[in-house]
A tleap script that builds the chain and sets N, CA, C and O, in Angstrom:
source leaprc.protein.ff14SB
mol = sequence {
  NMET GLY GLU TRP THR PRO VAL ALA MET LEU
  GLU ARG LEU GLY GLY ASP GLU GLU LEU ALA
  ARG GLN LEU VAL GLU LEU PHE VAL ALA GLU
  CYS PRO ARG MET MET ALA ALA VAL ARG GLU
  SER VAL GLU SER GLY ASP VAL GLU GLN VAL
  ARG ARG ALA ALA HIE ALA PHE LYS GLY SER
  VAL GLY ASN PHE THR ASP GLY ALA PRO MET
  THR THR ALA PHE GLU LEU GLU GLN THR GLY
  ARG ALA GLY SER ILE ASP ASP ALA PRO ALA
  VAL LEU ARG GLN LEU GLU GLN GLU VAL ASP
  ALA PHE LEU SER ALA LEU ARG LYS PHE GLU
  GLU GLY GLU CSER
}
set mol.1.N position { 91.624 107.887 107.305 }
set mol.1.CA position { 92.085 107.067 108.198 }
set mol.1.C position { 93.492 106.736 109.108 }
set mol.1.O position { 93.669 105.519 109.055 }
set mol.2.N position { 94.529 107.378 109.904 }
set mol.2.CA position { 96.019 106.589 109.731 }
set mol.2.C position { 95.968 105.199 109.619 }
set mol.2.O position { 95.077 104.350 109.633 }
set mol.3.N position { 97.799 105.218 109.445 }
set mol.3.CA position { 98.088 103.714 109.237 }
set mol.3.C position { 97.251 102.814 110.544 }
set mol.3.O position { 97.126 103.201 111.706 }
set mol.4.N position { 96.765 101.580 109.981 }
set mol.4.CA position { 96.295 100.855 110.968 }
set mol.4.C position { 97.159 100.676 111.907 }
set mol.4.O position { 98.274 101.199 111.913 }
set mol.5.N position { 96.476 99.511 113.248 }
set mol.5.CA position { 97.122 99.825 114.550 }
set mol.5.C position { 96.709 98.249 115.813 }
set mol.5.O position { 95.719 98.603 116.453 }
set mol.6.N position { 96.897 97.637 116.007 }
set mol.6.CA position { 95.963 96.411 116.244 }
set mol.6.C position { 94.464 96.999 117.593 }
set mol.6.O position { 93.296 96.715 117.859 }
set mol.7.N position { 95.700 98.055 118.111 }
set mol.7.CA position { 94.959 98.418 119.776 }
set mol.7.C position { 94.023 98.029 119.989 }
set mol.7.O position { 93.754 97.096 120.745 }
set mol.8.N position { 92.952 99.016 119.020 }
set mol.8.CA position { 91.425 98.551 119.236 }
set mol.8.C position { 90.624 97.459 118.576 }
set mol.8.O position { 89.395 97.480 118.522 }
set mol.9.N position { 91.315 96.588 118.121 }
set mol.9.CA position { 90.690 94.906 117.710 }
set mol.9.C position { 91.901 94.345 119.444 }
set mol.9.O position { 91.442 94.176 120.574 }
set mol.10.N position { 92.746 94.260 119.215 }
set mol.10.CA position { 93.082 93.846 121.049 }
set mol.10.C position { 92.490 94.046 122.011 }
set mol.10.O position { 92.512 93.184 122.889 }
set mol.11.N position { 91.807 95.155 122.183 }
set mol.11.CA position { 90.650 95.575 123.452 }
set mol.11.C position { 89.426 94.873 122.431 }
set mol.11.O position { 88.703 94.188 123.155 }
set mol.12.N position { 88.999 94.826 121.105 }
set mol.12.CA position { 87.287 94.356 121.914 }
set mol.12.C position { 88.021 92.433 121.918 }
set mol.12.O position { 87.224 91.666 122.458 }
set mol.13.N position { 88.655 92.098 121.668 }
set mol.13.CA position { 89.445 90.870 122.429 }
set mol.13.C position { 90.158 90.283 123.600 }
set mol.13.O position { 90.934 89.360 123.848 }
set mol.14.N position { 89.528 91.253 124.201 }
set mol.14.CA position { 89.991 91.453 125.563 }
set mol.14.C position { 91.455 91.044 126.094 }
set mol.14.O position { 91.824 90.618 127.189 }
set mol.15.N position { 92.259 91.378 124.720 }
set mol.15.CA position { 93.684 91.530 125.216 }
set mol.15.C position { 94.539 90.434 125.059 }
set mol.15.O position { 95.627 90.043 125.480 }
set mol.16.N position { 93.662 90.087 124.310 }
set mol.16.CA position { 94.090 87.750 123.532 }
set mol.16.C position { 94.731 87.720 121.599 }
set mol.16.O position { 94.286 87.092 120.638 }
set mol.17.N position { 95.715 88.536 121.688 }
set mol.17.CA position { 96.732 88.636 121.567 }
set mol.17.C position { 96.942 87.285 120.292 }
set mol.17.O position { 97.058 87.636 119.118 }
set mol.18.N position { 96.967 86.092 120.576 }
set mol.18.CA position { 96.805 84.827 119.653 }
set mol.18.C position { 95.235 84.317 118.950 }
set mol.18.O position { 94.962 83.323 118.277 }
set mol.19.N position { 94.441 85.373 119.395 }
set mol.19.CA position { 93.286 85.743 118.833 }
set mol.19.C position { 93.424 86.380 117.772 }
set mol.19.O position { 93.786 85.990 116.662 }
set mol.20.N position { 93.055 87.616 118.219 }
set mol.20.CA position { 93.889 88.581 116.962 }
set mol.20.C position { 94.432 87.665 115.711 }
set mol.20.O position { 94.014 87.507 114.564 }
set mol.21.N position { 95.792 87.015 116.599 }
set mol.21.CA position { 96.646 86.818 115.030 }
set mol.21.C position { 95.954 86.041 114.155 }
set mol.21.O position { 95.629 86.299 112.996 }
set mol.22.N position { 95.699 84.790 114.993 }
set mol.22.CA position { 94.444 83.831 113.729 }
set mol.22.C position { 93.628 84.639 113.168 }
set mol.22.O position { 93.587 84.496 111.947 }
set mol.23.N position { 92.872 85.540 113.643 }
set mol.23.CA position { 91.505 86.793 112.455 }
set mol.23.C position { 92.446 87.150 111.476 }
set mol.23.O position { 92.428 86.769 110.306 }
set mol.24.N position { 93.193 87.829 111.951 }
set mol.24.CA position { 94.483 88.141 110.858 }
set mol.24.C position { 94.849 87.481 109.607 }
set mol.24.O position { 94.963 88.062 108.528 }
set mol.25.N position { 95.046 86.083 109.838 }
set mol.25.CA position { 96.292 85.076 109.626 }
set mol.25.C position { 94.534 84.600 108.188 }
set mol.25.O position { 94.646 84.092 107.072 }
set mol.26.N position { 93.322 85.005 108.842 }
set mol.26.CA position { 92.540 83.919 108.189 }
set mol.26.C position { 91.817 85.357 107.057 }
set mol.26.O position { 91.470 85.348 105.875 }
set mol.27.N position { 91.831 86.419 108.076 }
set mol.27.CA position { 91.770 87.411 107.288 }
set mol.27.C position { 92.702 87.588 105.416 }
set mol.27.O position { 92.407 87.416 104.234 }
set mol.28.N position { 93.838 88.005 106.207 }
set mol.28.CA position { 95.219 87.616 104.563 }
set mol.28.C position { 94.241 86.840 103.429 }
set mol.28.O position { 93.619 87.148 102.412 }
set mol.29.N position { 94.516 85.550 104.306 }
set mol.29.CA position { 94.030 84.206 103.647 }
set mol.29.C position { 93.016 84.578 102.554 }
set mol.29.O position { 93.167 84.879 101.370 }
set mol.30.N position { 92.162 84.484 103.175 }
set mol.30.CA position { 90.392 85.220 102.257 }
set mol.30.C position { 90.235 86.861 101.681 }
set mol.30.O position { 89.269 87.240 101.020 }
set mol.31.N position { 91.362 87.709 102.071 }
set mol.31.CA position { 90.690 88.537 101.040 }
set mol.31.C position { 91.206 88.428 100.268 }
set mol.31.O position { 90.364 89.079 99.651 }
set mol.32.N position { 92.252 88.089 99.175 }
set mol.32.CA position { 92.392 87.420 97.355 }
set mol.32.C position { 91.092 87.777 97.016 }
set mol.32.O position { 90.378 88.675 96.570 }
set mol.33.N position { 91.132 86.620 97.452 }
set mol.33.CA position { 88.744 85.665 96.975 }
set mol.33.C position { 87.554 86.950 96.973 }
set mol.33.O position { 86.697 87.388 96.205 }
set mol.34.N position { 88.118 87.255 98.415 }
set mol.34.CA position { 87.062 88.575 97.972 }
set mol.34.C position { 86.912 89.781 97.219 }
set mol.34.O position { 85.901 90.355 96.814 }
set mol.35.N position { 87.984 90.014 97.128 }
set mol.35.CA position { 88.178 91.703 96.626 }
set mol.35.C position { 88.358 90.467 95.232 }
set mol.35.O position { 88.267 91.367 94.397 }
set mol.36.N position { 88.447 89.812 94.779 }
set mol.36.CA position { 87.911 89.226 93.633 }
set mol.36.C position { 86.885 89.157 93.045 }
set mol.36.O position { 86.578 89.180 91.853 }
set mol.37.N position { 86.286 89.058 94.086 }
set mol.37.CA position { 84.128 89.012 93.694 }
set mol.37.C position { 84.602 89.933 93.777 }
set mol.37.O position { 85.532 89.855 92.975 }
set mol.38.N position { 84.645 91.279 94.431 }
set mol.38.CA position { 84.543 92.417 94.384 }
set mol.38.C position { 85.006 92.449 92.492 }
set mol.38.O position { 84.525 91.641 91.698 }
set mol.39.N position { 85.822 93.350 92.166 }
set mol.39.CA position { 85.798 93.082 90.913 }
set mol.39.C position { 85.713 92.544 90.083 }
set mol.39.O position { 86.024 93.215 89.098 }
set mol.40.N position { 85.277 91.048 89.744 }
set mol.40.CA position { 84.567 90.816 89.327 }
set mol.40.C position { 83.068 91.058 88.556 }
set mol.40.O position { 82.506 90.889 87.474 }
set mol.41.N position { 82.774 91.747 90.373 }
set mol.41.CA position { 81.308 92.265 90.231 }
set mol.41.C position { 81.045 93.920 89.410 }
set mol.41.O position { 80.045 94.104 88.716 }
set mol.42.N position { 82.087 95.002 89.626 }
set mol.42.CA position { 82.404 95.903 88.894 }
set mol.42.C position { 82.646 95.646 87.448 }
set mol.42.O position { 82.268 96.528 86.677 }
set mol.43.N position { 83.354 94.320 86.827 }
set mol.43.CA position { 83.327 94.105 85.207 }
set mol.43.C position { 82.473 93.428 85.089 }
set mol.43.O position { 82.610 92.682 84.120 }
set mol.44.N position { 81.566 93.295 85.642 }
set mol.44.CA position { 80.442 92.796 84.649 }
set mol.44.C position { 79.040 92.773 85.302 }
set mol.44.O position { 78.216 91.860 85.353 }
set mol.45.N position { 78.967 95.030 86.170 }
set mol.45.CA position { 77.976 95.813 86.124 }
set mol.45.C position { 77.499 95.297 86.163 }
set mol.45.O position { 77.081 95.324 85.005 }
set mol.46.N position { 76.755 94.247 86.828 }
set mol.46.CA position { 75.666 94.154 87.624 }
set mol.46.C position { 75.869 94.902 88.399 }
set mol.46.O position { 77.052 95.178 88.598 }
set mol.47.N position { 74.634 95.703 89.346 }
set mol.47.CA position { 74.626 96.504 89.837 }
set mol.47.C position { 73.840 95.870 91.445 }
set mol.47.O position { 73.673 96.577 92.438 }
set mol.48.N position { 73.500 94.567 91.346 }
set mol.48.CA position { 73.066 93.907 93.087 }
set mol.48.C position { 74.194 92.711 93.290 }
set mol.48.O position { 74.194 92.018 94.307 }
set mol.49.N position { 75.343 92.505 92.016 }
set mol.49.CA position { 76.288 91.962 92.168 }
set mol.49.C position { 77.629 92.903 93.295 }
set mol.49.O position { 78.362 92.727 94.268 }
set mol.50.N position { 77.320 93.690 92.517 }
set mol.50.CA position { 78.151 95.054 92.966 }
set mol.50.C position { 78.080 95.106 95.034 }
set mol.50.O position { 78.809 94.684 95.932 }
set mol.51.N position { 77.046 95.711 94.980 }
set mol.51.CA position { 76.120 95.511 96.402 }
set mol.51.C position { 76.167 94.506 97.487 }
set mol.51.O position { 76.347 94.674 98.693 }
set mol.52.N position { 76.040 93.821 97.053 }
set mol.52.CA position { 76.198 91.931 98.027 }
set mol.52.C position { 78.040 92.368 97.311 }
set mol.52.O position { 78.551 93.350 97.849 }
set mol.53.N position { 78.835 91.704 96.271 }
set mol.53.CA position { 80.298 91.554 96.986 }
set mol.53.C position { 80.738 92.605 97.533 }
set mol.53.O position { 81.497 92.223 98.424 }
set mol.54.N position { 80.683 94.193 97.505 }
set mol.54.CA position { 80.680 94.743 98.457 }
set mol.54.C position { 80.748 94.939 100.241 }
set mol.54.O position { 81.384 95.345 101.214 }
set mol.55.N position { 79.324 94.176 99.638 }
set mol.55.CA position { 78.612 94.204 101.623 }
set mol.55.C position { 79.179 93.160 102.103 }
set mol.55.O position { 79.450 93.434 103.272 }
set mol.56.N position { 79.573 91.930 101.820 }
set mol.56.CA position { 80.242 91.043 102.351 }
set mol.56.C position { 81.612 91.148 102.969 }
set mol.56.O position { 82.233 91.005 104.022 }
set mol.57.N position { 81.770 91.631 101.131 }
set mol.57.CA position { 83.510 92.471 102.173 }
set mol.57.C position { 83.335 93.346 103.135 }
set mol.57.O position { 83.681 92.846 104.206 }
set mol.58.N position { 82.810 94.835 103.286 }
set mol.58.CA position { 82.115 95.389 104.506 }
set mol.58.C position { 82.540 94.855 105.766 }
set mol.58.O position { 83.322 95.337 106.586 }
set mol.59.N position { 81.811 93.639 105.788 }
set mol.59.CA position { 81.238 92.947 106.936 }
set mol.59.C position { 82.571 92.516 107.322 }
set mol.59.O position { 82.800 92.565 108.530 }
set mol.60.N position { 83.600 92.060 106.480 }
set mol.60.CA position { 84.520 91.176 106.669 }
set mol.60.C position { 85.829 92.176 107.475 }
set mol.60.O position { 86.427 91.900 108.515 }
set mol.61.N position { 86.015 93.511 106.494 }
set mol.61.CA position { 87.115 94.121 107.205 }
set mol.61.C position { 86.126 94.874 108.025 }
set mol.61.O position { 86.451 95.942 108.543 }
set mol.62.N position { 85.360 94.548 108.117 }
set mol.62.CA position { 84.455 95.671 109.492 }
set mol.62.C position { 85.342 94.883 111.047 }
set mol.62.O position { 85.422 95.342 112.187 }
set mol.63.N position { 85.750 93.919 110.627 }
set mol.63.CA position { 85.950 92.903 111.850 }
set mol.63.C position { 87.321 93.866 112.313 }
set mol.63.O position { 87.311 94.527 113.351 }
set mol.64.N position { 88.060 93.841 111.714 }
set mol.64.CA position { 89.560 95.381 112.199 }
set mol.64.C position { 89.899 96.604 112.034 }
set mol.64.O position { 90.991 96.995 112.446 }
set mol.65.N position { 88.816 97.631 111.249 }
set mol.65.CA position { 88.757 98.710 111.439 }
set mol.65.C position { 86.993 99.274 110.462 }
set mol.65.O position { 86.130 98.673 109.823 }
set mol.66.N position { 87.241 100.717 110.877 }
set mol.66.CA position { 86.025 101.687 110.829 }
set mol.66.C position { 86.280 102.452 109.560 }
set mol.66.O position { 85.463 102.928 108.773 }
set mol.67.N position { 87.652 102.465 109.534 }
set mol.67.CA position { 88.111 103.669 108.476 }
set mol.67.C position { 88.593 102.489 107.017 }
set mol.67.O position { 88.689 101.372 106.509 }
set mol.68.N position { 88.699 103.466 107.005 }
set mol.68.CA position { 89.579 103.146 105.245 }
set mol.68.C position { 90.334 100.898 105.093 }
set mol.68.O position { 91.442 100.425 105.347 }
set mol.69.N position { 89.562 100.502 104.793 }
set mol.69.CA position { 88.801 100.398 103.463 }
set mol.69.C position { 87.477 99.892 103.367 }
set mol.69.O position { 86.807 99.858 102.335 }
set mol.70.N position { 87.046 99.399 104.787 }
set mol.70.CA position { 85.265 99.727 105.262 }
set mol.70.C position { 85.266 100.706 104.460 }
set mol.70.O position { 85.508 100.430 103.284 }
set mol.71.N position { 85.076 101.741 104.720 }
set mol.71.CA position { 83.956 103.296 104.328 }
set mol.71.C position { 84.535 103.463 102.955 }
set mol.71.O position { 84.144 104.492 102.403 }
set mol.72.N position { 85.614 102.499 102.042 }
set mol.72.CA position { 85.466 102.298 100.503 }
set mol.72.C position { 84.292 101.127 100.280 }
set mol.72.O position { 83.303 101.066 99.550 }
set mol.73.N position { 84.576 100.698 100.752 }
set mol.73.CA position { 83.602 99.033 100.627 }
set mol.73.C position { 82.270 99.472 100.675 }
set mol.73.O position { 81.689 99.480 99.590 }
set mol.74.N position { 81.824 99.734 101.377 }
set mol.74.CA position { 80.902 101.252 102.107 }
set mol.74.C position { 80.220 101.515 100.954 }
set mol.74.O position { 79.060 101.165 100.737 }
set mol.75.N position { 81.135 102.309 99.991 }
set mol.75.CA position { 81.019 103.768 99.501 }
set mol.75.C position { 80.272 102.978 98.032 }
set mol.75.O position { 79.420 103.355 97.228 }
set mol.76.N position { 80.961 101.907 98.160 }
set mol.76.CA position { 80.728 100.913 96.464 }
set mol.76.C position { 79.644 100.267 96.715 }
set mol.76.O position { 79.000 100.009 95.699 }
set mol.77.N position { 79.178 99.892 97.728 }
set mol.77.CA position { 77.943 98.899 98.145 }
set mol.77.C position { 76.495 100.236 98.127 }
set mol.77.O position { 75.274 100.092 98.057 }
set mol.78.N position { 77.066 101.042 98.193 }
set mol.78.CA position { 75.713 102.539 98.618 }
set mol.78.C position { 75.825 102.444 96.463 }
set mol.78.O position { 74.650 102.539 96.110 }
set mol.79.N position { 76.306 102.372 95.775 }
set mol.79.CA position { 76.862 102.396 94.847 }
set mol.79.C position { 75.673 101.484 93.873 }
set mol.79.O position { 74.724 101.459 93.089 }
set mol.80.N position { 76.392 100.995 94.473 }
set mol.80.CA position { 75.038 99.364 93.455 }
set mol.80.C position { 74.112 99.272 94.625 }
set mol.80.O position { 73.350 98.317 94.775 }
set mol.81.N position { 74.191 100.284 95.455 }
set mol.81.CA position { 72.754 100.153 95.821 }
set mol.81.C position { 71.248 100.979 95.269 }
set mol.81.O position { 70.018 100.941 95.277 }
set mol.82.N position { 72.712 101.877 94.710 }
set mol.82.CA position { 71.390 102.996 94.282 }
set mol.82.C position { 71.628 102.653 92.538 }
set mol.82.O position { 71.457 103.538 91.700 }
set mol.83.N position { 72.018 101.326 92.192 }
set mol.83.CA position { 71.627 101.152 91.182 }
set mol.83.C position { 72.403 102.212 89.461 }
set mol.83.O position { 71.946 102.122 88.322 }
set mol.84.N position { 73.309 102.866 89.797 }
set mol.84.CA position { 74.194 103.135 88.697 }
set mol.84.C position { 75.030 102.650 89.869 }
set mol.84.O position { 74.909 102.738 91.091 }
set mol.85.N position { 76.451 101.780 88.563 }
set mol.85.CA position { 77.790 101.916 89.017 }
set mol.85.C position { 78.898 102.091 88.582 }
set mol.85.O position { 79.907 101.387 88.618 }
set mol.86.N position { 78.505 103.971 87.763 }
set mol.86.CA position { 79.229 104.266 87.102 }
set mol.86.C position { 80.705 104.849 87.649 }
set mol.86.O position { 81.861 104.880 87.227 }
set mol.87.N position { 79.978 105.289 88.837 }
set mol.87.CA position { 80.941 105.896 89.785 }
set mol.87.C position { 82.093 104.511 90.311 }
set mol.87.O position { 82.910 104.657 91.220 }
set mol.88.N position { 81.915 103.183 89.495 }
set mol.88.CA position { 82.113 102.030 90.357 }
set mol.88.C position { 84.255 101.316 89.975 }
set mol.88.O position { 85.194 100.769 90.553 }
set mol.89.N position { 83.907 101.814 88.815 }
set mol.89.CA position { 85.984 101.624 88.698 }
set mol.89.C position { 86.315 102.442 89.393 }
set mol.89.O position { 87.118 102.132 90.272 }
set mol.90.N position { 85.802 103.952 89.294 }
set mol.90.CA position { 86.703 104.598 90.540 }
set mol.90.C position { 87.385 104.361 92.151 }
set mol.90.O position { 88.342 104.507 92.912 }
set mol.91.N position { 85.918 103.840 91.915 }
set mol.91.CA position { 85.845 102.922 94.122 }
set mol.91.C position { 86.468 102.279 93.858 }
set mol.91.O position { 87.399 102.398 94.654 }
set mol.92.N position { 86.693 101.497 93.157 }
set mol.92.CA position { 87.217 99.863 92.807 }
set mol.92.C position { 88.928 99.956 93.482 }
set mol.92.O position { 89.550 99.330 94.340 }
set mol.93.N position { 89.278 101.306 92.385 }
set mol.93.CA position { 90.501 101.926 92.267 }
set mol.93.C position { 91.066 102.271 93.967 }
set mol.93.O position { 92.203 101.875 94.219 }
set mol.94.N position { 90.657 102.650 94.563 }
set mol.94.CA position { 90.591 103.316 95.662 }
set mol.94.C position { 90.774 102.427 96.714 }
set mol.94.O position { 91.698 102.397 97.526 }
set mol.95.N position { 89.271 101.314 96.567 }
set mol.95.CA position { 90.233 100.925 96.853 }
set mol.95.C position { 90.570 99.260 97.460 }
set mol.95.O position { 90.077 98.691 98.433 }
set mol.96.N position { 91.647 98.748 96.420 }
set mol.96.CA position { 92.570 97.695 95.725 }
set mol.96.C position { 93.687 98.739 96.587 }
set mol.96.O position { 94.344 98.141 97.439 }
set mol.97.N position { 93.950 100.149 96.457 }
set mol.97.CA position { 95.653 100.762 97.012 }
set mol.97.C position { 94.970 100.410 98.613 }
set mol.97.O position { 95.435 99.506 99.307 }
set mol.98.N position { 93.460 101.532 99.191 }
set mol.98.CA position { 93.491 100.781 100.459 }
set mol.98.C position { 93.919 99.890 101.113 }
set mol.98.O position { 94.930 99.868 101.815 }
set mol.99.N position { 92.766 98.684 100.807 }
set mol.99.CA position { 93.588 97.300 101.106 }
set mol.99.C position { 94.712 96.959 101.071 }
set mol.99.O position { 95.065 96.235 102.002 }
set mol.100.N position { 95.548 97.250 100.218 }
set mol.100.CA position { 96.830 97.127 99.713 }
set mol.100.C position { 98.277 97.087 100.743 }
set mol.100.O position { 99.214 96.518 101.303 }
set mol.101.N position { 97.409 98.338 100.368 }
set mol.101.CA position { 98.094 99.269 101.802 }
set mol.101.C position { 98.057 98.634 103.608 }
set mol.101.O position { 98.919 98.582 104.484 }
set mol.102.N position { 96.155 98.108 103.529 }
set mol.102.CA position { 96.049 97.349 104.913 }
set mol.102.C position { 96.345 96.369 105.673 }
set mol.102.O position { 96.370 96.195 106.891 }
set mol.103.N position { 96.758 95.223 103.986 }
set mol.103.CA position { 96.914 94.077 103.795 }
set mol.103.C position { 98.744 93.713 104.446 }
set mol.103.O position { 99.380 92.696 104.726 }
set mol.104.N position { 99.020 95.277 104.447 }
set mol.104.CA position { 100.528 95.638 104.372 }
set mol.104.C position { 100.984 95.250 106.222 }
set mol.104.O position { 101.980 94.778 106.771 }
set mol.105.N position { 99.905 95.657 106.599 }
set mol.105.CA position { 99.357 96.530 108.357 }
set mol.105.C position { 99.725 95.163 108.806 }
set mol.105.O position { 100.648 94.640 109.431 }
set mol.106.N position { 98.278 94.691 108.047 }
set mol.106.CA position { 97.598 93.450 109.393 }
set mol.106.C position { 99.363 92.285 108.803 }
set mol.106.O position { 100.090 91.579 109.502 }
set mol.107.N position { 99.396 92.460 107.970 }
set mol.107.CA position { 101.221 90.879 108.155 }
set mol.107.C position { 102.581 91.663 109.261 }
set mol.107.O position { 103.255 90.939 109.993 }
set mol.108.N position { 102.758 92.923 109.213 }
set mol.108.CA position { 103.346 92.611 110.383 }
set mol.108.C position { 103.049 93.113 111.411 }
set mol.108.O position { 103.805 93.858 112.034 }
set mol.109.N position { 101.734 92.751 111.824 }
set mol.109.CA position { 101.662 93.010 113.300 }
set mol.109.C position { 101.178 91.363 112.723 }
set mol.109.O position { 100.027 91.549 113.118 }
set mol.110.N position { 101.115 90.002 112.154 }
set mol.110.CA position { 101.154 88.757 112.309 }
set mol.110.C position { 102.067 88.464 111.584 }
set mol.110.O position { 101.955 87.445 110.902 }
set mol.111.N position { 103.108 89.164 111.515 }
set mol.111.CA position { 104.832 88.973 111.829 }
set mol.111.C position { 105.051 89.469 113.384 }
set mol.111.O position { 106.208 89.722 113.719 }
set mol.112.N position { 104.053 89.612 114.296 }
set mol.112.CA position { 104.998 90.592 115.460 }
set mol.112.C position { 105.835 91.368 115.271 }
set mol.112.O position { 106.999 91.527 115.640 }
set mol.113.N position { 105.154 91.850 114.661 }
set mol.113.CA position { 105.974 94.009 114.196 }
set mol.113.C position { 104.632 94.775 114.582 }
set mol.113.O position { 104.442 95.904 114.129 }
set mol.114.N position { 103.939 94.318 115.204 }
set mol.114.CA position { 102.971 94.935 116.084 }
set mol.114.C position { 103.433 97.319 116.958 }
set mol.114.O position { 102.627 97.868 117.709 }
savepdb mol mol.pdb
quit
């Protein structure tokens, strides 16, 4: 996936840039809590907890993009669903990197640098 742009989100919202900024603001505020839940689930080693946390994050980030980090959250969710989370720490590291880049793009949009 290339760098996130607000075009598709604005199209889905009928061009309502104010609503888009509000949604971005909410996501940016909630993202650290959601990522902490994902991180804690992986650290716990509980496959069901990993599945649930990754699923919740995937749903939230999916409001903005269908690329990375949503696809990586889906991969983590599937890892939990399969019952083996051996790969979860590596997938989590990838997700954290993607989320950092994604949040940077969202903050630029939020600040009017779309």
